[in-house]
RODO-2510 file (C-alpha; in nm, 4 decimals, decimal comma):
residues 478
     n   res          X          Y          Z
     1     x    -1,6121     7,8229     2,6068
     2     x    -1,8117     8,1207     2,4793
     3     x    -1,5974     8,4163     2,3791
     4     x    -1,7478     8,6472     2,6438
     5     x    -1,7079     8,3897     2,9191
     6     x    -1,3359     8,3532     2,8397
     7     x    -1,2692     8,7177     2,9215
     8     x    -1,4693     8,6900     3,2442
     9     x    -1,2567     8,3854     3,3283
    10     x    -0,9455     8,5954     3,2665
    11     x    -1,0815     8,8420     3,5215
    12     x    -1,1163     8,5654     3,7808
    13     x    -0,7629     8,4402     3,7133
    14     x    -0,6257     8,7947     3,7325
    15     x    -0,8029     8,8570     4,0655
    16     x    -0,6470     8,5449     4,2149
    17     x    -0,3033     8,6550     4,0992
    18     x    -0,3636     9,0090     4,2264
    19     x    -0,4473     8,8715     4,5696
    20     x    -0,1207     8,6783     4,6072
    21     x     0,0950     8,9633     4,4715
    22     x    -0,0867     9,2184     4,6870
    23     x    -0,0250     9,0083     4,9975
    24     x     0,3513     9,0021     4,9413
    25     x     0,3759     9,3778     4,8920
    26     x     0,1502     9,4617     5,1867
    27     x     0,3367     9,2357     5,4302
    28     x     0,6823     9,3769     5,3530
    29     x     0,5806     9,7293     5,4549
    30     x     0,3995     9,6115     5,7708
    31     x     0,6870     9,4003     5,9102
    32     x     0,8191     9,6627     6,1582
    33     x     0,4699     9,6996     6,3088
    34     x     0,4273     9,3213     6,3334
    35     x     0,7650     9,2937     6,5074
    36     x     0,6637     9,5478     6,7719
    37     x     0,3166     9,4043     6,8321
    38     x     0,4271     9,0402     6,8636
    39     x     0,7642     9,1074     7,0276
    40     x     0,9559     8,9149     6,7610
    41     x     1,3301     8,8827     6,7318
    42     x     1,4927     8,9810     6,4024
    43     x     1,5234     8,6119     6,3102
    44     x     1,1551     8,5533     6,3811
    45     x     1,0625     8,8549     6,1733
    46     x     1,2674     8,7330     5,8789
    47     x     1,0908     8,3968     5,8849
    48     x     0,7518     8,5628     5,8414
    49     x     0,8719     8,6335     5,4883
    50     x     1,1101     8,3409     5,4480
    51     x     0,8604     8,0676     5,5409
    52     x     0,6309     8,1859     5,2626
    53     x     0,9073     8,2146     5,0009
    54     x     1,0580     7,8780     5,0963
    55     x     0,7326     7,6849     5,0530
    56     x     0,6169     7,8886     4,7532
    57     x     0,9358     7,8361     4,5517
    58     x     0,9789     7,4761     4,6671
    59     x     0,6336     7,3600     4,5588
    60     x     0,5768     7,5629     4,2423
    61     x     0,6834     7,2890     4,0008
    62     x     0,4558     7,0500     4,1893
    63     x     0,1700     7,2974     4,1490
    64     x     0,2290     7,3198     3,7766
    65     x     0,2433     6,9427     3,7386
    66     x    -0,0738     6,8909     3,9436
    67     x    -0,2473     7,1382     3,7133
    68     x    -0,1609     6,9218     3,4116
    69     x    -0,2623     6,5956     3,5827
    70     x    -0,5623     6,6901     3,7987
    71     x    -0,6986     6,9789     3,5927
    72     x    -0,6074     7,3459     3,5908
    73     x    -0,9442     7,4780     3,7068
    74     x    -0,9520     7,2366     4,0013
    75     x    -0,5970     7,3127     4,1182
    76     x    -0,6445     7,6895     4,0732
    77     x    -0,9585     7,6925     4,2867
    78     x    -0,7972     7,4633     4,5459
    79     x    -0,5031     7,7039     4,5685
    80     x    -0,7438     7,9939     4,6189
    81     x    -0,9218     7,8125     4,9027
    82     x    -0,5950     7,7243     5,0795
    83     x    -0,4546     8,0755     5,0402
    84     x    -0,7753     8,2383     5,1679
    85     x    -0,8019     8,0147     5,4747
    86     x    -0,4332     8,0612     5,5537
    87     x    -0,4787     8,4387     5,5272
    88     x    -0,7577     8,4181     5,7837
    89     x    -0,5324     8,2194     6,0173
    90     x    -0,2440     8,4664     5,9685
    91     x    -0,4668     8,7644     6,0419
    92     x    -0,5880     8,6050     6,3672
    93     x    -0,2431     8,4787     6,4758
    94     x    -0,1591     8,5520     6,8389
    95     x     0,2153     8,4859     6,8320
    96     x     0,5133     8,4511     6,6012
    97     x     0,5148     8,0718     6,5495
    98     x     0,1449     8,0706     6,4580
    99     x     0,1955     8,3514     6,2070
   100     x     0,5007     8,1825     6,0537
   101     x     0,3071     7,8537     6,0164
   102     x     0,0124     8,0352     5,8539
   103     x     0,2503     8,2072     5,6128
   104     x     0,3946     7,8690     5,5147
   105     x     0,0429     7,7436     5,4355
   106     x    -0,0145     8,0591     5,2322
   107     x     0,2918     7,9534     5,0339
   108     x     0,1268     7,6186     4,9563
   109     x    -0,1832     7,7934     4,8224
   110     x     0,0224     8,0362     4,6154
   111     x     0,2368     7,7514     4,4745
   112     x    -0,0795     7,5873     4,3397
   113     x    -0,2465     7,9091     4,2273
   114     x     0,0340     8,1017     4,0557
   115     x     0,1600     7,8574     3,7881
   116     x    -0,1947     7,7353     3,7257
   117     x    -0,3133     8,0889     3,6500
   118     x    -0,0795     8,1191     3,3525
   119     x    -0,1665     7,7661     3,2368
   120     x    -0,5377     7,8536     3,2451
   121     x    -0,4760     8,1571     3,0252
   122     x    -0,2968     7,9305     2,7770
   123     x    -0,5973     7,6977     2,7667
   124     x    -0,8542     7,9773     2,7508
   125     x    -0,6792     8,1606     2,4665
   126     x    -0,5306     7,9165     2,2133
   127     x    -0,4879     8,1933     1,9533
   128     x    -0,1389     8,3403     1,9919
   129     x    -0,2391     8,7049     1,9468
   130     x    -0,5339     8,6802     2,1861
   131     x    -0,3146     8,4976     2,4349
   132     x    -0,0552     8,7749     2,4199
   133     x    -0,3238     9,0332     2,4919
   134     x    -0,4632     8,8246     2,7775
   135     x    -0,1188     8,7745     2,9348
   136     x    -0,0538     9,1492     2,9024
   137     x    -0,3771     9,2320     3,0856
   138     x    -0,3089     8,9648     3,3491
   139     x     0,0420     9,1010     3,4029
   140     x    -0,0880     9,4566     3,4233
   141     x    -0,3119     9,3522     3,7128
   142     x    -0,0053     9,2051     3,8839
   143     x     0,1798     9,5337     3,8303
   144     x    -0,1087     9,7222     3,9910
   145     x    -0,0573     9,5144     4,3055
   146     x     0,2987     9,6488     4,3152
   147     x     0,1502     9,9981     4,3131
   148     x    -0,1191     9,9552     4,5733
   149     x     0,0380     9,6850     4,7921
   150     x     0,3042     9,9017     4,9614
   151     x     0,0605    10,1927     4,9882
   152     x    -0,2086     9,9764     5,1475
   153     x     0,0473     9,8082     5,3730
   154     x     0,1737    10,1409     5,5012
   155     x    -0,1806    10,2713     5,5582
   156     x    -0,2916     9,9580     5,7461
   157     x     0,0214     9,9338     5,9613
   158     x    -0,0081    10,2995     6,0649
   159     x    -0,3850    10,3193     6,1217
   160     x    -0,5337     9,9694     6,1707
   161     x    -0,4411     9,6481     6,3471
   162     x    -0,1575     9,4685     6,1668
   163     x    -0,3772     9,1594     6,1191
   164     x    -0,5680     9,3379     5,8439
   165     x    -0,2724     9,3048     5,6084
   166     x    -0,3783     8,9379     5,5909
   167     x    -0,7502     8,9611     5,6637
   168     x    -0,7982     9,1849     5,3601
   169     x    -0,7436     8,8692     5,1524
   170     x    -1,0463     8,6910     5,2994
   171     x    -1,3311     8,8837     5,1320
   172     x    -1,1238     8,9152     4,8162
   173     x    -1,0557     8,5411     4,8174
   174     x    -1,4193     8,4434     4,8775
   175     x    -1,5319     8,6710     4,5936
   176     x    -1,2663     8,5319     4,3589
   177     x    -1,3594     8,1706     4,4396
   178     x    -1,7252     8,2395     4,3587
   179     x    -1,6315     8,4303     4,0450
   180     x    -1,3994     8,1514     3,9328
   181     x    -1,6570     7,8751     3,9897
   182     x    -1,8935     8,0600     3,7578
   183     x    -1,6570     8,1937     3,4925
   184     x    -1,3789     7,9378     3,4452
   185     x    -1,4824     7,6566     3,2109
   186     x    -1,1932     7,4694     3,0507
   187     x    -1,2907     7,1495     2,8669
   188     x    -1,0542     6,8534     2,8932
   189     x    -0,7970     7,0423     3,0979
   190     x    -0,6337     6,7275     3,2342
   191     x    -0,3518     6,6911     2,9837
   192     x    -0,1332     6,4326     3,1599
   193     x    -0,2028     6,1123     3,3525
   194     x     0,1272     6,0521     3,5294
   195     x     0,2549     6,2606     3,8233
   196     x     0,6209     6,1510     3,7907
   197     x     0,6735     6,1206     4,1664
   198     x     1,0537     6,0723     4,1470
   199     x     1,0807     6,3907     3,9421
   200     x     0,8492     6,5815     4,1760
   201     x     1,0385     6,4640     4,4846
   202     x     1,3874     6,5475     4,3587
   203     x     1,2862     6,8841     4,2094
   204     x     1,1040     6,9856     4,5278
   205     x     1,4002     6,8932     4,7502
   206     x     1,6373     7,0819     4,5180
   207     x     1,4228     7,3968     4,5228
   208     x     1,3675     7,3837     4,8999
   209     x     1,7411     7,3429     4,9644
   210     x     1,8458     7,6147     4,7187
   211     x     1,5858     7,8610     4,8477
   212     x     1,6872     7,7953     5,2082
   213     x     2,0537     7,8591     5,1227
   214     x     1,9713     8,1874     4,9476
   215     x     1,7554     8,3044     5,2384
   216     x     1,9914     8,2104     5,5225
   217     x     2,3320     8,2371     5,3545
   218     x     2,4005     8,5957     5,4564
   219     x     2,2997     8,5459     5,8210
   220     x     2,4454     8,1986     5,8766
   221     x     2,7544     8,2417     5,6612
   222     x     2,8062     8,1092     5,3100
   223     x     3,0802     7,8701     5,4251
   224     x     2,8897     7,7472     5,7317
   225     x     2,7951     7,3804     5,7565
   226     x     2,4154     7,4316     5,7191
   227     x     2,4508     7,6396     5,4026
   228     x     2,7121     7,4164     5,2406
   229     x     2,4937     7,1159     5,3233
   230     x     2,1878     7,2846     5,1711
   231     x     2,3778     7,3727     4,8545
   232     x     2,5126     7,0192     4,8317
   233     x     2,1634     6,8730     4,8716
   234     x     2,0337     7,1118     4,6048
   235     x     2,3067     7,0126     4,3597
   236     x     2,2650     6,6387     4,4239
   237     x     1,8851     6,6539     4,3972
   238     x     1,9014     6,8613     4,0789
   239     x     2,1420     6,6100     3,9244
   240     x     1,9143     6,3191     4,0166
   241     x     1,6186     6,5114     3,8743
   242     x     1,7933     6,5532     3,5389
   243     x     1,8825     6,1835     3,5269
   244     x     1,5245     6,0817     3,6133
   245     x     1,3709     6,3146     3,3553
   246     x     1,5874     6,1746     3,0753
   247     x     1,4830     5,8165     3,1526
   248     x     1,1149     5,8275     3,2475
   249     x     0,8481     5,7547     2,9853
   250     x     0,6400     6,0623     3,0727
   251     x     0,8735     6,3204     3,2304
   252     x     0,7477     6,6092     3,4375
   253     x     0,9640     6,8432     3,2275
   254     x     1,0624     6,7483     2,8748
   255     x     1,4253     6,8589     2,8853
   256     x     1,4368     6,8823     2,5066
   257     x     1,2404     7,2071     2,5442
   258     x     1,5593     7,3737     2,6656
   259     x     1,7104     7,3146     2,3212
   260     x     1,4666     7,5766     2,1948
   261     x     1,6560     7,9028     2,1587
   262     x     1,3441     8,1079     2,2354
   263     x     1,2502     7,9063     2,5448
   264     x     1,5988     7,8957     2,7007
   265     x     1,6906     8,2517     2,6085
   266     x     1,3535     8,3789     2,7271
   267     x     1,3883     8,2068     3,0643
   268     x     1,7369     8,3568     3,1119
   269     x     1,6219     8,7057     3,0108
   270     x     1,3272     8,6845     3,2481
   271     x     1,5628     8,5743     3,5250
   272     x     1,7726     8,8861     3,4719
   273     x     1,4559     9,1001     3,4786
   274     x     1,3559     8,9436     3,8116
   275     x     1,7083     8,9882     3,9482
   276     x     1,6805     9,3595     3,8821
   277     x     1,3218     9,4359     3,9725
   278     x     1,3084     9,2438     4,3032
   279     x     1,6330     9,3925     4,4276
   280     x     1,5559     9,7502     4,3263
   281     x     1,2101     9,7471     4,4862
   282     x     1,3477     9,6021     4,8100
   283     x     1,6471     9,8305     4,8539
   284     x     1,4852    10,1446     4,7120
   285     x     1,2204    10,1149     4,9829
   286     x     1,5021    10,1194     5,2397
   287     x     1,6601    10,4168     5,0602
   288     x     1,3367    10,6162     5,0736
   289     x     1,2894    10,5509     5,4448
   290     x     1,6517    10,5591     5,5654
   291     x     1,7842    10,8461     5,3527
   292     x     1,4815    11,0587     5,2651
   293     x     1,3001    10,9884     5,5924
   294     x     0,9738    10,8718     5,4303
   295     x     0,7053    10,7070     5,6437
   296     x     0,5911    10,3568     5,5360
   297     x     0,2855    10,5070     5,3647
   298     x     0,4921    10,7708     5,1853
   299     x     0,7466    10,5097     5,0743
   300     x     0,4652    10,2947     4,9364
   301     x     0,3109    10,5923     4,7554
   302     x     0,6482    10,6735     4,5973
   303     x     0,6315    10,3536     4,3916
   304     x     0,2767    10,4100     4,2624
   305     x     0,3689    10,6143     3,9484
   306     x     0,6344    10,3595     3,8483
   307     x     0,4022    10,0627     3,8971
   308     x     0,1153    10,2320     3,7121
   309     x     0,3406    10,3006     3,4146
   310     x     0,4544     9,9366     3,4257
   311     x     0,0893     9,8289     3,4080
   312     x     0,0167    10,0577     3,1116
   313     x     0,3319     9,9461     2,9287
   314     x     0,2383     9,5811     2,9870
   315     x    -0,0875     9,6271     2,7956
   316     x     0,1007     9,7792     2,5008
   317     x     0,4050     9,5507     2,5026
   318     x     0,2643     9,3082     2,2452
   319     x     0,1880     9,5932     2,0032
   320     x     0,5415     9,7294     2,0382
   321     x     0,6887     9,3819     1,9833
   322     x     0,4717     9,3430     1,6742
   323     x     0,6268     9,6579     1,5271
   324     x     0,9951     9,5999     1,6055
   325     x     1,0164     9,2272     1,6866
   326     x     1,0339     9,0441     2,0159
   327     x     1,4117     9,0423     2,0433
   328     x     1,4505     9,4174     1,9964
   329     x     1,1510     9,4956     2,2208
   330     x     1,2859     9,2895     2,5107
   331     x     1,6397     9,4242     2,4616
   332     x     1,5022     9,7808     2,4611
   333     x     1,3123     9,7164     2,7849
   334     x     1,6239     9,5818     2,9560
   335     x     1,8264     9,8790     2,8298
   336     x     1,5749    10,1304     2,9667
   337     x     1,5806     9,9552     3,3047
   338     x     1,9624     9,9521     3,3113
   339     x     1,9871    10,3220     3,2213
   340     x     1,7327    10,4141     3,4883
   341     x     1,9093    10,2137     3,7576
   342     x     2,2490    10,3556     3,6703
   343     x     2,1024    10,7084     3,6832
   344     x     1,9585    10,6353     4,0274
   345     x     2,3057    10,5345     4,1461
   346     x     2,4303    10,8873     4,0694
   347     x     2,1811    11,0595     4,3026
   348     x     2,3421    11,1600     4,6291
   349     x     2,2122    11,2064     4,9815
   350     x     2,0900    11,5562     4,8974
   351     x     1,8589    11,4234     4,6261
   352     x     1,4830    11,4444     4,6659
   353     x     1,1911    11,2422     4,5359
   354     x     1,1572    11,4599     4,2262
   355     x     1,5154    11,3682     4,1385
   356     x     1,4204    11,0007     4,1580
   357     x     1,0826    11,0167     3,9845
   358     x     1,1964    11,0454     3,6173
   359     x     1,4195    10,7413     3,6570
   360     x     1,1505    10,5485     3,8444
   361     x     0,9181    10,6154     3,5493
   362     x     1,1796    10,5091     3,2934
   363     x     1,2378    10,1938     3,4957
   364     x     0,8647    10,1212     3,5031
   365     x     0,8399    10,1697     3,1259
   366     x     1,1238     9,9257     3,0616
   367     x     0,9887     9,6718     3,3093
   368     x     0,6455     9,6857     3,1481
   369     x     0,7902     9,6119     2,8058
   370     x     0,9374     9,2891     2,9420
   371     x     0,5975     9,1607     3,0546
   372     x     0,5417     9,0371     2,6976
   373     x     0,8322     8,7962     2,7432
   374     x     0,6033     8,5520     2,9267
   375     x     0,3771     8,5256     2,6217
   376     x     0,6806     8,4766     2,3970
   377     x     0,8056     8,1845     2,6074
   378     x     0,4624     8,0221     2,6323
   379     x     0,4153     8,0477     2,2547
   380     x     0,6938     7,7922     2,2041
   381     x     0,5119     7,5220     2,4039
   382     x     0,2206     7,2868     2,3417
   383     x    -0,0916     7,3427     2,5512
   384     x    -0,0480     7,0002     2,7121
   385     x     0,2657     7,1251     2,8898
   386     x     0,1353     7,4665     2,9927
   387     x     0,1027     7,3805     3,3613
   388     x     0,4565     7,2614     3,4224
   389     x     0,5951     7,5250     3,1834
   390     x     0,4224     7,7928     3,3885
   391     x     0,5834     7,6377     3,6947
   392     x     0,9272     7,6639     3,5323
   393     x     0,8685     8,0287     3,4394
   394     x     0,7529     8,1189     3,7895
   395     x     1,0345     7,9257     3,9590
   396     x     1,2857     8,1089     3,7404
   397     x     1,1255     8,4405     3,8320
   398     x     1,1088     8,3689     4,2061
   399     x     1,4553     8,2166     4,2469
   400     x     1,6184     8,4858     4,0301
   401     x     1,4459     8,7562     4,2322
   402     x     1,5565     8,6001     4,5587
   403     x     1,9078     8,5641     4,4171
   404     x     1,8991     8,9338     4,3274
   405     x     1,8009     9,0372     4,6792
   406     x     2,0700     8,8064     4,8233
   407     x     2,3548     8,9163     4,5949
   408     x     2,2720     9,2853     4,6065
   409     x     2,2255     9,2648     4,9824
   410     x     2,5686     9,1074     5,0205
   411     x     2,7257     9,3778     4,8023
   412     x     2,5476     9,6539     4,9913
   413     x     2,6466     9,5101     5,3290
   414     x     3,0120     9,4632     5,2324
   415     x     3,0416     9,8133     5,0886
   416     x     2,8552     9,9641     5,3840
   417     x     3,0846     9,7904     5,6326
   418     x     3,3932     9,9133     5,4475
   419     x     3,2592    10,2696     5,4491
   420     x     3,1848    10,2537     5,8213
   421     x     3,5357    10,1286     5,8937
   422     x     3,6674    10,4211     5,6908
   423     x     3,4834    10,6617     5,9201
   424     x     3,1671    10,7376     5,7206
   425     x     2,8443    10,8023     5,9084
   426     x     2,5775    10,5271     5,8908
   427     x     2,3541    10,7028     5,6356
   428     x     2,6436    10,7842     5,4046
   429     x     2,7705    10,4264     5,4364
   430     x     2,4293    10,2862     5,3449
   431     x     2,4040    10,5185     5,0443
   432     x     2,7501    10,4143     4,9264
   433     x     2,6566    10,0479     4,9409
   434     x     2,3209    10,1119     4,7743
   435     x     2,4829    10,2969     4,4838
   436     x     2,7326    10,0169     4,4179
   437     x     2,4509     9,7586     4,4281
   438     x     2,2603     9,9618     4,1686
   439     x     2,5582     9,9699     3,9336
   440     x     2,5918     9,5910     3,9602
   441     x     2,2196     9,5549     3,8852
   442     x     2,2484     9,7739     3,5761
   443     x     2,5400     9,5644     3,4499
   444     x     2,3427     9,2420     3,5039
   445     x     2,0473     9,3779     3,3058
   446     x     2,2732     9,4792     3,0182
   447     x     2,3871     9,1163     2,9879
   448     x     2,0318     9,0395     2,8796
   449     x     2,0462     9,2801     2,5835
   450     x     2,2638     9,0700     2,3473
   451     x     2,1037     8,7550     2,4901
   452     x     1,7563     8,8773     2,3893
   453     x     1,8670     9,0028     2,0500
   454     x     2,0098     8,6602     1,9722
   455     x     1,7593     8,4207     2,1266
   456     x     1,4379     8,6062     2,0333
   457     x     1,5455     8,7535     1,7022
   458     x     1,3117     8,5550     1,4738
   459     x     1,0064     8,5379     1,7005
   460     x     0,7198     8,7765     1,6201
   461     x     0,3736     8,7629     1,7794
   462     x     0,1957     8,8035     1,4460
   463     x     0,3815     8,5065     1,2971
   464     x     0,3863     8,2509     1,5781
   465     x     0,6270     7,9618     1,5723
   466     x     0,5034     7,6078     1,5825
   467     x     0,5283     7,4554     1,9308
   468     x     0,8541     7,2809     2,0030
   469     x     0,8026     6,9043     1,9669
   470     x     0,7577     6,6978     2,2829
   471     x     0,7221     6,3304     2,3588
   472     x     0,3641     6,3746     2,4729
   473     x     0,1047     6,4729     2,2088
   474     x    -0,1469     6,7431     2,2918
   475     x    -0,4817     6,5721     2,3643
   476     x    -0,6757     6,8970     2,3981
   477     x    -0,8783     7,0028     2,0966
   478     x    -0,9694     7,3700     2,1150
***
């Protein structure tokens, strides 16, 4: 592919990613309006989000594998088409069940699109330094969606019909499909011939069951029969998946990759990052509205400076890592995030937005520095495995983020209930639980500091490591 066309292709891939990220952030802010307009119960409202997450996380490894077998360009564009059509259906939905079904189909499109986007970048930019720059720019676009998604969601829910939180994807999706058909040209991007159906089936069942348990555990009860059954199914399916992958001639995931210190350590560090960033965004939005009395639009606007700084830091993360090394750069990013979160936990009910803003900015700076971690992990892999590897990275990110929301939510709820029983008023009880959840998040992020210093200590972007050996040779000649 011509050099100029590659960067246009990156733009198309980034637009597709922006659309899916934007949708998630817009919908979260608009949920109260949707509940009122459609007359939904709390359970029905939760499944507007849960149906998407369940399908998205459950099918992401399948999406990555299909990208390797059927071709990354083809699967990416197919995911765009499915996501765009499902967005149209969601925007025109007339009741709760129709909207929940459309959101599930959106999850299918996103599961094909998201891991394939990163795999396409790997194919388009075989040079390690160029690839790091491309991933930084791609990630910065994703960070921008975190800035404008809540703001746009609040604006639409207050001033327009709620359906526009989904319909906004339709013109964006059509434009991205046309742009992608023209710009994305990846020669010989079918790098595998075998789907590994037993591996796909067991991994999909395991992810569906685990995601369901994380979503419903708090409401149903962690010791209830449905949740224990789901966890048991997840464990059994995961065990069968590992057995299958060690015995098949062409496994979906070459498990020997996890013997790579950089790959395994990077995945764990990224999981801790997701644990922190998902939970803080979710519960800080509640803090802004419940404690400070912000409107949905004001709460969305409050995150804009943090997200913009994350985007800027993402574009510079590779340069910083080149100066001090990947291990120290990632450890520094996690430390900045932990310090910011702990400082937020010290702000009381009399605090204002200006008290929060410096720590929001520090958090955004640290989070942006960790964006480079994706490029570090990908650099350890051959191009022929980029699709499924991208699926693994995204599954780790999604499940860790959901785990963060679940664990922090349980801590917040338990602490809040104890405070209420002790006679605290509801707002003070919520703040008490929120502060404890923040301290736990900061501690979790600090675990990643020594982990990153150890696992990434010899990896530098200007001196790339050779790909970790796999059973399948790379047939793509760039």
